[in-house]
C-alpha positions as CSV (number, residue, x, y, z in Angstrom):
1,M,-45.1,25.0,31.3
2,S,-42.6,26.5,28.7
3,V,-40.5,24.0,26.9
4,V,-38.0,26.7,26.3
5,L,-37.8,27.6,30.0
6,Q,-37.8,24.0,31.4
7,G,-34.1,24.5,32.5
8,L,-33.2,27.7,34.3
9,A,-31.2,30.1,32.1
10,A,-27.6,30.4,33.2
11,A,-26.3,33.0,35.7
12,Q,-24.8,36.0,33.9
13,G,-21.2,35.0,34.6
14,D,-21.8,31.5,33.4
15,A,-23.5,32.7,30.2
16,V,-20.6,35.3,29.5
17,A,-17.9,32.3,29.9
18,H,-19.9,29.9,27.8
19,F,-20.5,32.2,24.9
20,A,-17.1,33.9,25.0
21,G,-15.7,30.3,25.1
22,K,-17.7,29.4,22.0
23,L,-16.2,32.4,20.0
24,R,-12.7,31.3,21.1
25,F,-13.2,28.0,19.3
26,E,-15.4,29.0,16.3
27,T,-15.8,31.3,13.4
28,D,-18.1,31.5,10.5
29,P,-17.9,31.6,6.7
30,S,-18.9,35.2,6.6
31,D,-15.9,36.1,8.9
32,V,-13.5,33.9,7.0
33,A,-14.7,35.6,4.0
34,A,-14.2,39.0,5.3
35,D,-10.7,38.3,6.3
36,I,-9.7,36.8,2.8
37,R,-11.3,39.8,1.1
38,A,-9.4,42.1,3.4
39,G,-6.2,40.2,2.8
40,V,-5.7,39.5,6.4
41,T,-2.7,37.1,7.0
42,G,-1.6,35.3,10.0
43,W,-3.7,32.4,9.9
44,V,-4.2,29.4,7.7
45,L,-7.6,27.7,6.4
46,I,-7.5,23.9,6.2
47,D,-9.9,21.9,4.3
48,S,-10.1,18.5,5.9
49,R,-12.3,16.5,3.4
50,S,-11.4,13.9,1.0
51,Q,-9.7,14.6,-2.3
52,E,-12.9,13.9,-4.3
53,S,-14.7,16.6,-2.1
54,W,-11.9,19.1,-2.6
55,D,-12.0,18.4,-6.3
56,Q,-15.7,19.3,-6.3
57,G,-15.1,22.8,-4.8
58,H,-13.3,24.4,-2.0
59,V,-12.7,27.8,-0.4
60,P,-10.1,29.7,-2.5
61,G,-6.9,29.9,-0.7
62,A,-7.6,27.0,1.5
63,I,-5.0,24.1,2.1
64,H,-6.0,20.6,1.6
65,L,-5.1,18.5,4.3
66,P,-7.5,15.4,5.3
67,T,-8.0,14.8,8.9
68,R,-6.2,11.5,8.7
69,E,-3.0,13.1,7.4
70,I,-2.8,16.1,9.8
71,A,-0.6,14.4,12.5
72,E,1.9,13.4,9.9
73,R,1.8,16.3,7.5
74,A,0.8,19.3,9.6
75,A,4.4,20.6,10.5
76,A,5.4,20.5,6.8
77,V,2.2,22.4,5.7
78,V,1.7,24.9,8.5
79,P,4.4,26.6,10.4
80,A,4.3,26.0,14.2
81,G,2.2,28.4,16.1
82,T,0.3,29.5,13.2
83,P,-3.5,29.9,14.0
84,V,-5.5,27.4,11.9
85,V,-9.1,27.5,11.0
86,T,-10.5,24.1,9.8
87,Y,-13.7,23.1,7.9
88,C,-15.3,20.1,6.5
89,W,-18.6,19.5,4.7
90,G,-21.3,21.2,7.1
91,P,-23.1,21.2,10.4
92,G,-24.2,17.6,9.9
93,C,-20.6,16.6,9.7
94,N,-17.9,16.7,12.6
95,G,-14.8,16.5,10.4
96,G,-14.1,20.0,10.9
97,T,-14.1,19.3,14.7
98,R,-12.1,16.2,14.4
99,A,-9.4,18.2,12.3
100,A,-9.4,21.0,14.8
101,L,-8.7,18.4,17.6
102,E,-5.7,17.0,15.7
103,F,-4.3,20.5,15.2
104,A,-4.9,21.3,19.0
105,K,-3.2,18.1,20.0
106,L,-0.1,19.3,18.0
107,G,-0.2,22.6,19.8
108,Y,-1.8,24.9,17.1
109,P,-4.2,27.6,18.1
110,V,-7.3,26.5,16.3
111,K,-10.8,27.3,15.4
112,E,-13.6,25.6,13.4
113,M,-15.5,27.4,10.7
114,I,-18.9,26.5,11.6
115,G,-21.4,25.6,8.7
116,G,-18.4,24.3,6.8
117,M,-18.4,24.2,3.0
118,E,-22.0,23.8,2.8
119,Y,-22.8,27.3,4.4
120,W,-19.8,28.8,2.7
121,T,-21.6,27.7,-0.6
122,R,-25.0,28.6,0.7
123,E,-24.0,32.3,1.3
124,G,-22.9,32.5,-2.3
125,L,-19.2,32.7,-1.5
126,P,-16.5,31.9,-4.1
127,V,-15.8,28.2,-4.7
128,E,-12.6,27.1,-6.4
129,T,-12.2,24.0,-8.7
130,A,-9.8,22.9,-11.3
131,E,-11.8,24.9,-13.8
132,G,-11.3,28.2,-11.7
133,I,-13.3,30.2,-9.2
134,T,-17.1,30.4,-9.4
135,R,-20.0,31.7,-7.3
136,R,-23.2,29.6,-6.8
137,A,-26.4,31.2,-6.1
138,S,-27.0,32.1,-2.4
139,D,-29.6,30.4,-0.6
140,P,-32.2,33.1,0.2
141,L,-32.7,31.7,3.6
142,T,-29.1,31.9,4.6
143,A,-28.0,35.1,2.6
144,P,-31.0,36.9,1.5
145,T,-30.3,39.0,-1.6
146,G,-29.4,42.6,-0.6
147,I,-29.6,41.8,3.1
148,A,-26.7,41.1,5.5
149,C,-27.0,39.7,8.9
150,A,-24.6,42.5,9.9
151,C,-23.5,40.6,13.0
């Protein structure tokens, strides 16, 4: 018996609803980077990590707002109704999810950047520190040189 097919695949309508729903709640580093490069405005990127993590490197243009401070400071940092994208360390961390929940509780439209800072860096995207903006080598399994996933 197939391990993959142990559970029946969802019916078409259920599958469409599920995957469309995921895309309403998630974005990825490539899409965030594309919007930043294109100068797209109308949304805010929030880094919900600690000060020490932020100092090690963050997405250029992101706003530092640790999760524990969102309820108190969000209104002063992000205009009401502005779409928010949150991120934390990476897929092994649910900090971006917790930050997204805090913004959702405050009534903000919100998405989480899946992969977080880990995948941002692994894709070789720019990282900002106090010393300036740098690019680290991309992980060839995440962003092979000269090849784009073109998704």
